[in-house]
C-alpha positions in Angstrom: 0.0 0.0 0.0 2.9 2.4 0.8 4.3 1.7 -2.7 0.9 2.5 -4.2 0.8 5.9 -2.5 4.4 6.7 -3.4 3.6 5.9 -7.1 0.5 8.1 -7.0 2.6 11.0 -5.5 5.5 10.5 -8.0 3.0 10.4 -10.9 1.3 13.6 -9.7 4.6 15.5 -9.3 5.9 14.0 -12.6 2.9 15.4 -14.4 4.0 18.9 -13.5 7.3 18.3 -15.2 5.7 16.6 -18.2 3.1 19.4 -18.4 5.9 22.0 -18.4 7.8 20.3 -21.1 4.8 19.7 -23.3 3.6 23.3 -22.8 7.0 24.8 -23.6 8.4 22.6 -26.3 5.2 21.3 -28.0 2.3 23.7 -27.4 4.4 26.9 -27.9 6.3 25.5 -30.9 5.0 22.5 -32.9 1.3 22.8 -32.0 1.1 26.6 -31.6 -1.6 26.8 -34.3 -3.9 25.0 -31.8 -2.5 26.4 -28.5 -2.7 30.1 -29.6 -6.4 29.9 -29.2 -5.7 29.8 -25.4 -3.6 33.0 -25.7 -6.3 34.8 -27.6 -9.6 36.3 -26.3 -12.2 33.6 -26.2 -15.3 34.1 -28.3 -17.4 31.4 -26.7 -17.3 28.9 -23.9 -14.7 26.7 -25.7 -11.4 27.2 -27.5 -9.5 25.0 -29.9 -6.9 24.4 -27.2 -9.5 22.4 -25.2 -8.7 19.4 -27.3 -5.5 18.9 -25.3 -7.2 18.2 -21.9 -9.7 15.9 -23.7 -6.8 13.9 -25.2 -5.0 13.6 -21.8 -8.3 12.7 -20.0 -8.9 9.9 -22.6 -5.3 8.6 -22.1 -5.8 8.7 -18.3 -9.0 6.6 -18.6 -7.3 4.0 -20.8 -4.4 3.9 -18.3 -6.8 3.4 -15.4 -8.8 0.7 -17.3 -5.6 -1.2 -18.0 -4.6 -0.8 -14.3 -7.9 -2.1 -13.1 -7.6 -5.2 -15.2 -4.6 -6.3 -13.1 -5.1 -8.1 -9.9 -4.4 -6.1 -6.7 -3.0 -2.6 -6.5 -0.9 -2.1 -9.6 1.7 0.6 -10.4 -0.4 1.3 -13.6 -3.5 2.0 -11.5 -1.5 4.1 -9.1 0.1 6.1 -12.0 -3.4 6.7 -13.5 -4.7 8.0 -10.2 -1.7 10.4 -9.9 -2.3 11.6 -13.5 -6.0 12.1 -13.0 -5.5 13.9 -9.7 -3.0 16.3 -11.4 -5.5 16.8 -14.3 -8.3 17.6 -11.8 -6.2 20.0 -9.8 -5.0 21.6 -13.1 -8.6 22.1 -14.3 -9.7 23.6 -11.0 -6.7 25.9 -10.6 -6.1 26.8 -14.3 -9.5 26.9 -15.8 -11.8 27.8 -12.9 -9.5 29.9 -10.8 -7.0 31.6 -13.1 -9.0 31.9 -16.3 -12.5 32.0 -14.7 -14.0 29.8 -17.4 -17.2 29.7 -15.3 -17.9 33.3 -14.6 -20.4 32.5 -11.8 -17.6 31.0 -9.8 -15.6 33.8 -8.2 -12.8 32.5 -6.1 -10.2 34.5 -4.2 -7.5 32.3 -2.8 -4.6 34.3 -1.4 -2.4 31.3 -1.4 -2.8 31.0 -5.2 -2.3 34.6 -6.1 1.4 34.2 -7.0 0.4 31.3 -9.3 -2.3 33.5 -10.9 0.3 36.3 -11.4 2.8 33.9 -12.9 0.2 32.6 -15.4 -0.8 36.2 -16.3 2.9 37.0 -17.0 3.1 33.9 -19.2 0.1 35.0 -21.2 1.4 38.6 -21.5 4.8 37.5 -22.9 4.2 34.0 -24.2 7.3 32.6 -22.5 8.3 31.6 -18.9 6.8 30.5 -16.7 5.4 27.5 -18.5 4.7 25.5 -15.3 1.5 25.8 -13.4 2.0 24.6 -9.8 5.7 25.0 -9.6 7.0 28.0 -11.5 9.8 30.4 -11.7 9.3 34.0 -12.8 11.7 35.3 -15.4 14.0 37.8 -13.6 13.0 40.7 -15.8 9.3 40.5 -14.9 9.4 39.2 -11.4 8.3 42.5 -9.9 5.2 42.9 -12.2 1.9 42.9 -10.4 -1.5 41.5 -11.4 -4.7 42.2 -9.6 -6.1 39.3 -7.7 -9.5 39.8 -9.5 -8.0 39.8 -12.9 -9.0 36.9 -15.0 -6.2 35.9 -17.4 
């Protein structure tokens, strides 16, 4: 059981690194034609960039289904739980809190204000920080401020 929990935790943390790398080197380069919809003003409830979380969710479901086919607690099942937990937190923090995709939900979470600021800086410049939960501000913009009620 300890191993299972450790694999879940490693998977969750690993997803931040994978998310960072995909965001920086794939979304902002190879798949910019799709991802740029996320950096543009939204004209409706959805954007072309929304295909990415759908793909990752589908992969997570497949991973979980394969893990559930194995007897007992499997590393595959633990990995899928870590990935799904990360995706759920990402959705809540990124889509609901930072981007206010559901306007009726107005959250003000002081602990998350630096994260919101970092993401606003990313949208302003289209460069670092690419990470969501663990991020580093570029030195030249570290002192910029973003109001806590500003949706990115």
